[in-house]
C-alpha positions in Angstrom: 27.8 -0.8 -6.8 24.2 0.3 -7.6 21.6 -2.4 -6.7 19.6 -4.0 -9.4 16.0 -5.3 -9.5 17.2 -8.8 -8.7 19.0 -7.5 -5.6 15.7 -6.2 -4.4 14.1 -9.6 -5.1 16.8 -11.3 -3.0 16.2 -8.8 -0.1 12.5 -9.5 -0.2 13.0 -13.2 -0.1 15.5 -12.8 2.7 12.8 -10.9 4.6 10.6 -14.0 4.5 8.2 -13.2 1.6 7.0 -16.5 0.1 4.2 -15.6 -2.3 5.7 -16.1 -5.7 3.1 -13.8 -7.4 4.2 -10.9 -5.1 7.9 -11.6 -5.8 7.3 -11.7 -9.5 5.4 -8.4 -9.3 8.4 -6.9 -7.5 10.8 -8.3 -10.2 8.8 -6.9 -13.1 7.7 -3.5 -11.7 10.6 -1.0 -12.1 10.8 0.9 -8.7 13.2 3.4 -10.4 10.1 4.7 -12.3 8.4 5.6 -8.9 11.1 7.5 -7.0 12.4 11.1 -7.3 15.1 11.6 -9.9 17.7 12.2 -7.3 17.0 8.9 -5.6 17.1 6.6 -8.6 20.4 5.2 -7.5 18.7 3.8 -4.4 15.6 2.5 -6.1 16.6 -1.2 -5.8 17.8 -1.0 -2.2 15.3 -2.3 0.3 14.9 1.0 2.0 12.2 3.8 2.3 12.9 6.8 0.1 11.9 10.4 0.8 9.2 11.8 -1.5 8.6 15.2 0.1 6.2 16.6 2.7 8.0 14.6 5.4 6.7 11.4 3.7 8.7 8.4 2.6 7.9 5.4 0.4 7.2 2.2 2.2 10.2 -0.1 2.3 9.6 -2.7 -0.5 9.9 -5.8 1.8 7.3 -4.2 4.1 5.0 -3.5 1.1 5.4 -7.0 0.0 4.6 -8.4 3.5 1.4 -6.3 3.6 0.3 -7.3 0.1 1.1 -10.9 0.8 -1.3 -10.7 3.8 -4.1 -9.8 1.5 -3.7 -13.1 -0.4 -4.7 -11.6 -3.8 -5.6 -14.0 -6.6 -5.9 -11.5 -9.4 -9.6 -10.8 -9.4 -10.0 -8.4 -6.4 -11.4 -4.9 -6.2 -8.8 -3.3 -3.9 -8.8 0.0 -2.0 -5.4 1.5 -1.2 -5.1 4.4 1.2 -1.9 6.4 0.6 -0.8 6.3 -3.1 2.6 8.1 -2.6 4.4 8.0 -5.9 2.5 4.8 -7.0 5.0 1.9 -6.6 2.9 -0.1 -4.2 -0.2 0.8 -6.4 1.6 -0.6 -9.4 2.3 -3.9 -7.5 -1.4 -4.1 -6.5 -2.4 -3.4 -10.1 -0.4 -6.4 -11.2 -1.8 -8.7 -8.5 -5.5 -7.7 -8.3 -8.4 -7.0 -10.7 -8.4 -3.2 -10.2 -7.3 -0.7 -7.6 -8.9 2.5 -6.2 -6.0 4.5 -4.6 -6.5 7.6 -2.5 -3.8 10.2 -1.9 -4.3 13.2 0.4 -1.6 15.4 -1.3 -2.6 16.5 -4.8 1.1 16.9 -6.0 2.0 13.4 -5.0 -1.2 12.1 -6.6 -0.3 13.9 -9.9 3.1 12.4 -9.9 1.8 8.9 -9.2 -0.7 9.3 -12.0 2.1 10.2 -14.4 4.3 7.3 -13.2 1.5 4.8 -13.6 0.5 6.1 -17.1 4.1 5.9 -18.3 4.1 2.2 -17.5 0.8 1.6 -19.1 -1.0 0.7 -15.9 -4.7 1.1 -16.7 -6.6 -0.7 -13.9 -6.0 2.0 -11.3 -8.4 4.8 -10.4 -6.4 7.4 -8.5 -8.3 9.7 -6.2 -7.3 12.8 -4.3 -8.9 13.2 -0.9 -9.3 12.0 2.7 -8.4 8.4 2.7 -9.6 7.8 6.2 -13.2 7.9 4.8 -12.4 5.5 2.0 -14.4 5.8 -1.3 -17.9 4.6 -0.4 -19.3 5.1 -3.9 -17.1 2.3 -5.3 -17.5 -0.1 -2.3 -17.6 -2.9 -1.4 -13.9 -3.8 -1.7 -12.4 -7.3 -1.6 -9.3 -6.0 0.1 -8.1 -2.8 1.8 -4.5 -1.7 2.4 -3.7 1.3 4.5 -0.2 2.8 4.4 -0.5 5.1 7.4 -0.9 4.5 11.1 -3.9 4.9 13.4 -4.7 3.2 16.7 -7.8 1.5 15.2 -9.3 0.8 11.8 -11.4 3.8 10.7 -15.1 2.8 10.7 -15.7 3.7 7.0 -12.9 1.4 5.9 -14.3 -1.5 7.9 -17.8 -0.8 6.5 -16.6 -0.7 2.9 -14.9 -4.1 3.1 -17.1 -6.9 1.9 -17.8 -9.9 4.2 -14.8 -12.3 3.9 -12.6 -9.4 2.7 -9.1 -8.7 4.2 -7.7 -5.4 5.5 -4.1 -4.6 6.4 -3.2 -1.5 8.4 -0.5 -0.3 10.8 -2.1 -0.1 14.2 -0.5 2.4 16.5 0.2 6.1 17.1 2.6 6.7 14.2 6.3 6.0 14.5 6.0 2.6 16.2 3.2 0.2 15.4 2.2 -3.4 14.4 1.0 -4.1 10.9 -2.2 -6.1 11.5 -4.3 -8.3 9.2 -8.1 -8.1 9.8 -10.9 -10.0 8.2 -14.5 -8.8 7.8 -16.9 -11.4 9.3 -20.7 -11.5 9.8 -20.2 -9.7 13.1 -17.7 -7.1 12.0 -13.9 -6.7 11.7 -11.8 -9.4 13.4 -8.1 -9.3 14.0 -6.4 -12.3 12.4 -2.7 -11.8 12.9 0.2 -9.3 13.4 2.3 -9.3 10.2 5.3 -7.3 11.3 6.3 -4.4 13.5 7.0 -1.2 11.6 7.2 2.6 11.6 4.7 4.6 9.6 3.5 8.1 9.3 0.2 9.0 10.8 -3.2 8.6 9.1 -4.7 12.1 9.0 -8.3 12.9 8.1 -11.8 13.0 9.5 -11.5 9.4 10.8 -7.8 9.6 11.6 -5.6 12.1 13.4 -6.5 15.8 13.0 -4.6 17.7 10.3 
């Protein structure tokens, strides 16, 4: 039997997500609107879904854990690195004040923009470009979420985070890493906790792995 939105909510709760705002965002954001047409039947399974270019969507419970780590209250100016087809972006848009989202691949960015527009999401500014450098002209950000792996946080992303802001990124070589929560302090970026082990694609760009 094809899974339904409530099945995904149950899976996310079972994975240990406790933030009710995050869970409600998952319940009310139709993942089926953000996956390729031939994958709609799997939209409410808690699994990554291929989106082309060797990329996959982030598993919903993993997205939820990363977003939960940001502790959003609805007012934040958020930077997302890696738009994909826009599902995580839509969750962030429900939970924050506004989102700047950067996608390296123009075709994915176009599809994400269409998906978000169809759902009437208006507080997202999609960008195409090298996410490893962030979007300095719209900084500082209250929160940064990076959906690709690199052994350290790229310096521009740390610099664009306001003091007291939180950043979540998979730290590792790509394929096996720890998703880590950082906080910007008066002396720089400080590691706060490891949220979960995971597998992510590599972060490519000027401040990431070479293309």
